[in-house]
N, C-alpha and C positions, 0 to 999 in steps of 0.2 A: 622546475621550469623546462620548457622544451628547448633543446639546443639549437643554435643557429645552423648547425650542420643538418639537423633532421627536419627543421621547419619547412624548407622548400620542397623536400621530398614528400612530406606528409601532405602539403598543400597540393602537390601535383598528382599524387596517387589517391587522395581521398575520394574523388568521384568514382574511380574504378573500384577501389576496395568497397566503398559504400554500395555500389551496384551489385557486387558479388557476395555481400554479407549474407544474403538470403540463402546462398549455397554453402558458405563457409560455416555458419553457426550450426546447421544440422549435422554437417560432417564432423565438426568438433564434438558435439554431444554424443554422437554415435561412437566416436573413437574413445572418448573419456569414459563413458558408461560401460563400454565393452571391457575396457581395461580395469575399471574400478566400479563394478556393479554395486559395491557397498554404498556408494554415494546416492544411489536411488532409494536406499532403505533409510528413510527418515530425514532426507535432506532435499533432494530434487523432487519436484512434483511429477509423477508419472502422467497425470491428466494434462498438465501444461506442456509436457514433452509431446504427448500424442496430438494435441490440438495446435501445436506450433507457437503458442504464445510466448513460451520461455525463449525460444530461438529469436523471435522478433524483438523481445525486450533486450536481450544481450546485444543483438546487432545495433539497436538504437542507442544503447548506452555507449558502445565503442565509438560509433560515428559521432554522437553528440559530444563526447569527451574530446575527440580529435578536433572537431570543429571549434570547440571552445579554446583549445590550445593554440590553434592557428590564429584566432582572433586576439587572444591575450596570452602570448607564449610565456610571460613571466608569472602567470597566476594559475593556480590549480582551482578549478571550479568546485570548491568544497560544497557549496549549497546544492549544486546539481547532484553531487555524490552522496549527500546526506540521506536522501531517500533510499538509495541502494544500501547504504551502511546499516540503516535501521532494519531493513528486511533481512540482511545478512546476519545481524546479531540475534534477531529473533529465531533464527534457525541454527545458531551455533557455528557459523563459518569460522574457520581457524586460519591463521597466517600460512601454515604449510600448504593449505589447499590451493593457494594462488600459484604455487609452482606447478601443481598438477594441471591446473587450468592452462597455464602458459604452455606447457609441453604439448598438449593436444590441440589447443587453439592454433598454435603456430605450425603444427603438422598439417592441420586443415588448410591454413592459409597457403602453405607451400604447395599443397596439392591443387587447390582451386585456382591459384594464381601462377601456376608453373610456367605459363607462357610469357609472363612479364616480370616476375619477381627477380630481383638481384640481391646480392649480399647487402648492398647499401640500403635498399628499400626494406629488407627484413630487419636490419639494424635499427632503422628509424622507427618502424612499427613496434619493435621490441621496447624501444625507449618509451613510446606512448603507453604501451601496456603496463610497464612497471611504474611509470608516473601515476597511472590510474590505480594500480594495485596497491602501491605503497601509501597513497593518499587514503584509500579505503581502509587499509590495515590500521593506519593511525586513528582514523575516525572510529573504527570498530573497537580498538583497544580502549578508547575513551568512553564509549558507550557501555562496554562490559564493566569498566571500573566504577561507574556510578551506581551500579545495582546494589541492592542490599545483601546479595549473596554472590557466590562465584559459580553457580550452577547454570547450565543451559536449560535443563528440563526438571520440573518439579511436579510431584503428584498432587492432584486436586480432586476432591470427591464431589460428584454431582449431588446436590441436595434439593434442587427444584428443576423441573423441566416443564415449562409453561407454553401452551400454544400462543402464537403472536401473529395475528393476521393470516393470510393465505400462504400455506407452505412454509411458514417460519416458526421458529421455536426460540424462546429465551431460556438459556441455561444459567443457573445459579450454582456456583461451586464454592467450597470451603477447603482450606489447606488440609492435606492428608498426612502431613508430617510437620516437623518443627522448623523447617527452613524459613529464614527471615524473608519477609515479603516486601517487595519494592512498591512504594506508593506510586500509582500511575497518574498521568495527567489527562485531562479531558481531550478526547480525540485519539488517544493511543490505542494500540491493538496488542493482542497476544497471539502467539502461534499455539495451535493445538496439535498434538501428535498422538496418533493412535494406530492400532494395528487393523489392517483391512482383513476381510475374510480369508484372503490367500496368505496372510501372515506378514505382508509387507508393511513396514511403518511408513506413514505418510503424514505430511504437515499441511496446515492451512492457517492463514492469518485471519483473525476475526476482531473487529473493532469492539472495544468494551462499550456497552450501551448504558451502563448506570454504575453508580457507587465506585467511581474510579479511585477515590481517595482512601478506600477501605483497605485494611491489611488482613481482613478476615473473610472477604468475599471477592469473587470475580463474577461479573455478569456480562455475558455476551449473547447476541441474538443472531441467529443464522437463518438464511433462506435456503431451502433444499435446492441443490443444483444437480439435476440428474446427469449432467455431463461431467460432473466432478466425481471424486472418490471419497472425500472426507465427510461432506455434509450428509450424504445418504446413510453413512454409518452412524454419525451423530444422531440423526433423526430416527433411524429405524432400529438401531441395535443398542446404543448407549442408554442405560436406565438409571433412574435415581438410585444412588448408592454405589454406582460404578466409579472407578478412579481413572482419570485420563491425565495426560501430561500437558502442562502449560509452560510456556516460556515466561521470562520476565516481560514487563510491558515495554514496548518500543513504539516509535512513530514520531516524525518531526512535524506533522500537521496538528498542532495543538492550540488550544484557545489562548489568545494573548490576554493581558491583564487589564486593559482599559479601553474606553471608547465604544462607539456603536458597533454592533455586529449583525451581519446578515448570514443566515444559514439557508442555502438553496440546495435541496436534495430531491432525489427521486427514488422510489422503491426502497429496497433494503439499504440504500445509501444513506438513509436517515440515522443509522446507528451511531456514528461518531458525533453527529450533531445532538442526538438525544443525550449522550453522556455529558456534553457541554451544557445543555439546557438544565439537566439534573443538577450539575455542579453550581450553576448560577442560581437556581432556585434555592438550593440548600444553603447557599451563602447569603441569601437575602439581597442579591445584587440589584442595583437600580440602573443598570446600563440599558440603553436603548437597544432592543433586540427585535429583529424582523425575521420570522421563520417562514420560509417558502418551501412548500412540499408538493410533489406531484405523485399521483398514484393511478392505478387502473380504476379502482373504486374504493369506497370507504372501508369495506371489509378487508381489503388487501393490505392496509396500512399496518405494518407490524407493531409499531410502538405508538399507536394512536392515543390510548388512554394516558400513557406516561407523558408524552409530549404535550398534549393539550392541557393536562394538569399543571405541568411545569410552566408553560406559557402563562396560564392564569395566575400562577404564583409570583411571577416576575413583574414588578411595576414597569410599565413602558414597553412590555413585550406584545407583539402582534403576530398573528398567524394568518397566512393565506394559503389556500389549498386548491390545486388543480386536479380534476378527475377526468379520465378518458370517458368513463361512463357517467354522464351528468347527474348531479344531485342538487337539490335546492340549496341556495346559499353559498355555492362554491363556483370557482372558475371552471369552465368546460374546456376540455382538450389538454394540450401540452403547455407547460409553463412558459410564460413570456414576461420579461421585465418591462415591456412597453407600458407606459402610463403609470408605473409604480413610483411612489415617492420614497426613493432609497435614502437612508440617512447619510448626511454628509460625513466624510472622513471615516466611513465604515470599513471594517475588515470583513471580508467575505469568505465563507467556507463552502465549497461546492463538493458534492459527492453523489454519484449515481452512475448510470451507464456512460461510457466515453462520449458518444455523440451528444448526449444531454449536457455533459460538463463543458464540452467545447462550445456549444451553442450559448449556454448561460454565461460563460466567461466572455465571449465576444459581446454579448448584449450588455454585460456589466461594464466593460470598457467603454462601449458606446455611451453608456449612461453616466460616465464620468468617474467610475471607481478605478484608481490606478492599478495596473497589472501587478505591481509589487504587493498590493493588499488583497489579492485574490489567491486563495489557497485551495488546493484540491487534493483529494485522497482517492487513489485507485485501488480497487480490490483485485488482487492478483498481480501478475507482471505488469509493469508500467508501460503500456503500449502508447500512451501519450508521449512519453519521452522517446519512444521508438518511432514516432511519427506515423503511427497507424491511424 
C-alpha cells in the first residue's frame, strides 16, 4: 500500500511527472541500454525503441499505476499489472532486472526534474516504483511456476509455412526437443525469438491462431510489418525445417467458460479470436457466438477459411463482415455496432488497430455491454494503457 507520507507528494507531483515522462523514459532507455547493451539482445525490441512505442508504454504504465495508488492507496491494481506481467514472462524478465531499471530510471528522473525534485519527492516515487516492481515480481513468479517446464526459450521446428491472406503467413511448428509443453488457452500468445541478419536476437509476441490445446503443435499467423524486424525475417528467411525459439504461452485475455460471446476484430487482429473459435468448434460448444470482422477486402482476410468453417460448425454462431472495398452480401466500410442485435450478457473480445478498438469499445458500452465484460488485446506495447 502507498504510505500516508508519500500519498500527498505523489498526488501533488503526478501532473508534473506525467508531463515530463515523455522526456524521462527516452533518457532512461538510453542510459540503461548504453550501460547494458546485452538487454537489447533478445529482450528489448529495437524496432519499438526506434519508433518510440516502448517509451510511451512505460510512461503510461508508471502514470497509470501512480494514479491508481492515489485513488486506492490500500490496493495494488493487480488486474492492470497482469497484462504487463504476461508480456514480461513471455520474454524471460527476471527479478534482478528490476534493480537495473530502477537505477537508470531514477537517474533519468533526477536529470529531467532537477529543477524541482527534492529528497522527499524522490523517496515517494521510489516507493511507487518498488510497489509496482514487487507486485510484478510476485505475479511473474506465479506465471513462471504454472508452466510445464522451467525454461524461457524452447526450440521448435517449422513444419508448415502457409500463405494466409495478403502479406500474412501461418506457421505450424513442432517441438524440436523433449521439453515438456505447456497447454495454452484460447487467446494466448507466444514470444518468438530469432537472430536478425546482423546477428542481434529479437523477440516478438504472436497470438496462437489454432490448436492451442495441443502439446505437439504451435500455430501462429503473422502479417508482415515492414516497420518491424522480426516478421520480415520470419516471412523472408525462415524456411520449413528451420528451428526457431518459442516461449511458453502467456496472455490474460482468454476465452471464459460460459455465456454468449462476441468477437470484434479487424485485420490481423482476428488471430486470437480464431483460436477461440477453433476451440469452441472442436469442443462442440453450443454457446451463442457473434463474430464481427473488418477487412480491406475478402482476399486480405488472413484466416478466412478457418474462421468461416468454425462459425459454420458452431450451433448458434453468426458472422458479419465489413469490407472497405465493397462486395455483395457484406457490410460496406468500417465496422459499426449500430443496429446490431448484440447478445444479452455477452462477453466481448476486441482486437485490431488501437483506433478501431477504442471506437468499438465505446459503441459496445453505448449498446449496453458492461465495460467489465469487454476485453481487448494489443499487439506490441500497450499504448491504450499509455493513453495514446
